[in-house]
C-alpha positions in Angstrom: 11.5 -0.6 -11.5 12.3 -4.3 -12.0 15.7 -5.7 -11.3 17.4 -9.0 -10.7 19.1 -10.3 -7.5 20.7 -13.6 -8.2 18.1 -15.7 -10.1 15.0 -13.9 -8.7 13.5 -10.7 -10.0 12.7 -7.9 -7.5 10.6 -4.8 -7.8 11.0 -1.3 -6.5 8.2 1.2 -6.2 7.4 4.3 -4.1 4.6 5.0 -1.7 4.4 8.5 -0.1 8.0 9.2 -1.3 9.3 6.1 0.4 11.0 3.4 -1.7 9.6 -0.1 -1.2 11.4 -3.2 -2.4 9.8 -6.6 -2.8 10.8 -10.0 -4.2 8.6 -11.2 -7.0 9.5 -14.7 -5.9 9.9 -15.6 -9.6 12.7 -16.1 -12.0 10.5 -14.6 -14.8 10.7 -11.0 -15.5 7.0 -11.0 -16.8 5.9 -12.1 -13.3 7.8 -9.3 -11.7 6.3 -6.7 -14.1 2.8 -8.0 -13.3 3.4 -7.7 -9.6 4.8 -4.2 -10.0 1.7 -3.1 -11.9 -0.5 -4.6 -9.2 1.3 -2.8 -6.4 1.3 0.5 -8.3 -2.5 0.0 -9.0 -3.1 -0.6 -5.2 -1.2 2.6 -4.4 -3.1 4.7 -7.0 -6.4 3.5 -5.6 -5.3 4.7 -2.1 -4.9 1.2 -0.8 -1.8 -0.1 1.0 0.2 -2.4 -1.1 -0.4 -6.1 -0.4 3.1 -6.5 1.1 1.9 -4.9 4.3 -0.9 -7.4 4.9 1.3 -10.4 4.0 3.5 -9.7 7.0 0.9 -9.5 9.7 0.7 -12.7 11.8 -2.0 -14.0 14.2 0.0 -12.9 17.3 -0.3 -9.2 16.2 -4.0 -9.4 16.0 -4.1 -11.2 19.4 -2.2 -8.3 21.0 -4.8 -5.9 19.6 -7.8 -7.6 21.2 -5.9 -8.0 24.5 -5.1 -4.3 24.6 -8.7 -3.4 23.6 -10.0 -5.5 26.5 -7.6 -4.0 29.0 -8.0 -0.4 27.8 -11.8 -0.6 28.1 -11.7 -2.5 31.4 -13.9 -5.4 30.1 -15.0 -7.8 32.8 -14.9 -10.7 30.4 -11.1 -10.7 30.0 -10.8 -14.0 31.8 -13.3 -15.6 29.3 -11.3 -14.1 26.5 -8.1 -15.7 27.8 -9.7 -19.1 27.8 -10.9 -18.6 24.2 -7.4 -17.4 23.1 -5.8 -20.5 24.6 -7.8 -22.6 22.1 -7.3 -20.2 19.2 -3.6 -20.0 19.9 -3.3 -23.8 19.6 -4.6 -23.7 16.1 -3.6 -20.3 14.6 -0.3 -19.5 16.4 2.4 -18.5 13.8 -0.1 -18.2 10.9 -0.2 -15.2 8.7 -3.4 -13.3 9.0 -4.1 -13.5 5.2 -4.1 -17.3 5.5 -6.8 -17.3 8.2 -9.7 -17.7 5.8 -13.1 -19.6 5.7 -11.5 -23.1 5.0 -9.0 -22.6 7.8 -11.7 -21.6 10.2 -13.8 -24.6 9.1 -10.8 -26.8 10.0 -10.6 -25.1 13.4 -14.4 -25.8 13.9 -14.0 -29.4 12.9 -11.0 -29.8 15.3 -12.9 -28.3 18.2 -16.0 -30.4 17.5 -13.8 -33.5 17.5 -12.6 -32.4 20.9 -16.3 -32.4 21.9 -16.4 -28.6 22.6 -19.8 -27.1 23.1 -21.3 -25.1 20.2 -21.6 -22.0 22.4 -18.0 -22.3 23.4 -16.8 -22.5 19.8 -19.1 -19.6 18.9 -17.4 -17.4 21.6 -14.0 -18.4 20.3 -14.9 -17.5 16.7 -16.4 -14.2 18.0 -13.0 -13.4 19.5 -11.3 -14.2 16.3 -13.7 -12.0 14.3 -13.1 -9.2 16.8 -9.3 -9.5 16.3 -9.8 -9.0 12.6 -12.2 -6.1 13.1 -9.8 -4.3 15.4 -7.0 -5.0 12.9 -9.0 -3.3 10.1 -9.5 -0.2 12.4 -5.8 0.3 12.9 -4.0 3.1 11.1 -2.5 1.8 8.9 -4.8 -1.3 8.8 -3.2 -4.6 9.7 -5.7 -6.6 7.6 -7.8 -5.8 4.6 -10.9 -7.9 5.4 -12.4 -9.8 8.3 -14.5 -12.9 8.5 -18.1 -12.0 9.1 -20.7 -13.9 11.1 -23.1 -13.7 8.2 -20.6 -15.8 6.2 -20.6 -18.5 8.9 -24.4 -18.4 9.3 -24.8 -19.6 5.8 -21.8 -21.9 5.8 -21.0 -23.4 9.1 -21.7 -21.1 12.1 -22.8 -23.4 14.9 -26.3 -22.2 15.8 -28.0 -25.5 15.3 -25.1 -27.9 14.6 -25.5 -31.1 16.6 
């Protein structure tokens, strides 16, 4: 269903019998219809509608890795906290869907300009990747995809960067 609230068109659709409403963010009815078809397609494919992933922020993923470390009694919790301090400074408040390769590249450049060691940056990026992996394993998942080390190996993972 497409309807108008003020100047903006909204959509309404159902997932598991539960009505979901979402703003199309547009004043054009055609844009709202396109978004509605997209959401209905995601549901028919068994995927969660994109609206769920758009709401997840970095802090939620951060809580996931902290609870994982505490539940499993990992000895490296202190090292993780150091990594999270640096990750927090850059990613705090960001939506998870906006943490992509270019954003991670900006983080790497920032840390290199602060003269952080390559191994240190790698550990921080490993923590970030672990956050996303744990987010994918949640039910329902918090993120759709995670950055992979293989991507960074070919792009800018810091094995041999000097």
